[in-house]
N, C-alpha and C positions, 0 to 999 in steps of 0.2 A: 184497616186497610182501605186506602184510596182505590177509585173505581179503576184508573189506568196504573195497574202494577206492571212489574215487569216481564212476567210472563205471559200478560196480555199483550204488552208493547213487542215481546220476541216474536209472537205468533203474528201479529197486526202486520208487522214489518215485513216477515214471509209472506204473507196473504198480499200484501203490496207488490212484493217480487211478482208474484203468481199472476196478479191482474195484469201488470205491465206486459208480462210474457205473453199472456193470452191474448192481450189486444193485437199483439203484432204477430203471434206465431199462425202459420197457417193449419197445423194440425191440431185445432182447438177441440176437436171430438176427442182424439186420444187423451189430451191434456185433461178436459172435464171428466172423463170417465175414468180415468185412473185417479183422480182426486177423489170422486164420490166413493172408489172402491177401497181407497186407502183411509178415508175419513173414519171408519168404525173401529179403526185399529187405536185412535184416542180413546176408546173405551178401556183399554189395557192399563191406562195410567195408575189404578189402584195398586198394580204390580211394581212399579217403580217408587212408589211415595209411601214412606220416606225412605227405602232402601238405597236407592240411587240418589235421589235429590227431594226436596221439598220446598217448591217453588210457591209463592203467594199465588192466590187465583182469586176470581170474581166471586163474591161472597164466601170467602174463604172454604169453598166447596173442598179444594185439594186437602186441605187438613181436616175438614169434617169427614169427608167420603172416600177421599183419595181420586175421586172423578173431580173433573172439571171441563169448563167450555174450551178454554184455551187448547187443550189437547187436541180437540177434535179440529180447531182450525190449524193447527201446527201440521196434522197430518195431512188434511186435505191440501194445503197448501205445499208443503214438500213432495207429497205424492204426485201433485200435477207437474210440479217443476222437474223433479228427476225424469219424469216420463218424456219429456221433450228436450231436456237440457243438450241431448246428442245433437237433436234438428236445430239447435241455434247455431252451431258450427258446422254442421254438414247438410247438405242439400240432399234430401231422400224423398223417394215416394214408397208408399206399402201397396205392396202385391200380394193379393190372397194365394195360400199355397195351393197347388192342385189336389185333387183326391187322392192321386198316388203317392204323391209326397206325405201326406196325411197320413196315409197307411202304411208307412214304411215302418219296419220293426223298432227303429229307433223311439218311435213315438207311443209305444206302447204302455209306457209308464206315465203318460203325460200327465192324466189327472192326479195320480199319486204325488207326482213331483210338484203339481199346484199345490198341495195341502201339505205338503212336508215342511215348510216353515212352522205354521203355527205347531204342528205336532211335535217338530224337534224342541223348540221354545218350550213348549208346556212338559216336555220330559224332562229337561234341565232344569226348568224352573222348580218342579215338585220332587225331582231325585238327586239334585245336588247342591252343593252349598255356594254355588256360583251367585254373584249379584246379578239382578236380572238384565243389566245392561250388556253383561258379557254373555248369558244366554242367548239374548236377541242378535247379538253380533254373530255368535257360532252359528246359530239358525240362517242368519241371512249368508252367511258365507257358503255354509253347506247347501242352500238353494242355490245359490248362484253357480255353485260346480254342478250341479244337477241339470240346472236349465241349460248349461253350456253343453253338457253331454247329451242332452236332448236336442238342441238348436245350436250347433256348432257355427250355422251361418250367421248367428247372432253374436259372435263373440267379439267383433270390433265396437259395437254399441253396448254390449255389458261392460267390458272394459273401461271404454271411455267414458261411459255412463257415471262409473264409479270414481273416477279420475276428476272429472269436469264438476260432479257436485260436491266432491270434496273441496275445490277450489271455490265454488261460490259460497259454500257453507262455512269456509274458513274466513272469506272476507266479510260474510255476514257476521258473523261472529266477533272479529276483530272491531267491527263498527259498533256491535252491541256493548262490548267491553268499555268502550271509550265512552259510551253515555252512562252506562252502569257499571263503572270499574269495581265495585264490591259485591256482584251480583255472585259470581262462581263461588267465592269464598263464603257466603251467606247462605247460599240455595243448594250448592252440591254439596253431595256426603264424601267429601275429599278423603275422609279417613278410613273409608273401606275401600277407596279406589286406588289406582297405582300413584294417585299423588303428582303423576307427571304432568305440568303442564306447559302448552306450547303457545308463548305470548299470551299468557294466561288464559288460555283455553284447555279445558281437560281432555287429555289425549283420548278419554273415552268417548269424547264428542266426534273427533275426527275419525276415530276408526268406526264409528256409528255410520257417519255421514258417507264414507267410502264404502262401508258394506252395504248400506242401504241403496247406493247409487249401483252398485254391481247387482242386487238382487233386483231391485224395482226399476232400473231404467228399461229394461225390455219386457217388462210384463204385460203390456197392452199387445204385443207381438206376441207373444207366447200364448196368453188367453185367445186372442182373436184367430191365430194362425195366419199371420201375417209374415212376410219375409221383406226385406229392404233391399231399394233399389238405388244405388246413387245417382245423382243429376248431376251432369257435369256444366 
């Protein structure tokens, strides 16, 4: 297996997009913070290999252990991109919520909602027959709804982050397919998925992108108790 495998290229291109955005975005702190927060989720790759896909990896780690370096790069890059994709199109400022706002009864389940995503995912993973990608998608969608109920002031960013990241990921995946037209058929476990391809992109990848954008686009504001103010 060559050093520059398809999964590594896939992750590095996303990291390149991250780097370009990071250079020009004003909210670098937000982007870097969320990237670091998201990166450890790459350690969940053994839950998806080979049930969802079986990509090549550096030192053949994915096949040997389920873990791989590429997943850490992927999660770092996507986490940061999705956190600021809304700010690429809308000028906003962060404003700290007041103590009165934070103590509102709506927020009494704030911490529980924050950990709901991994809890729901693990319950579905261990107690259902769903493919792990569907467990992840359902968990993120539920987390998005709970976040919206707790922070309705973020509804615009939550929804548009999902849509905008879906568009970015779709265009990125199209480009990747042009370079590696065989990758999806070779590395994704299509036989246990829906089998639906949109311009040769698995439907599950697009639903994942949308649900990830919904759930993670406002995670910085949710954790740090920030609200957004649009700048005209």
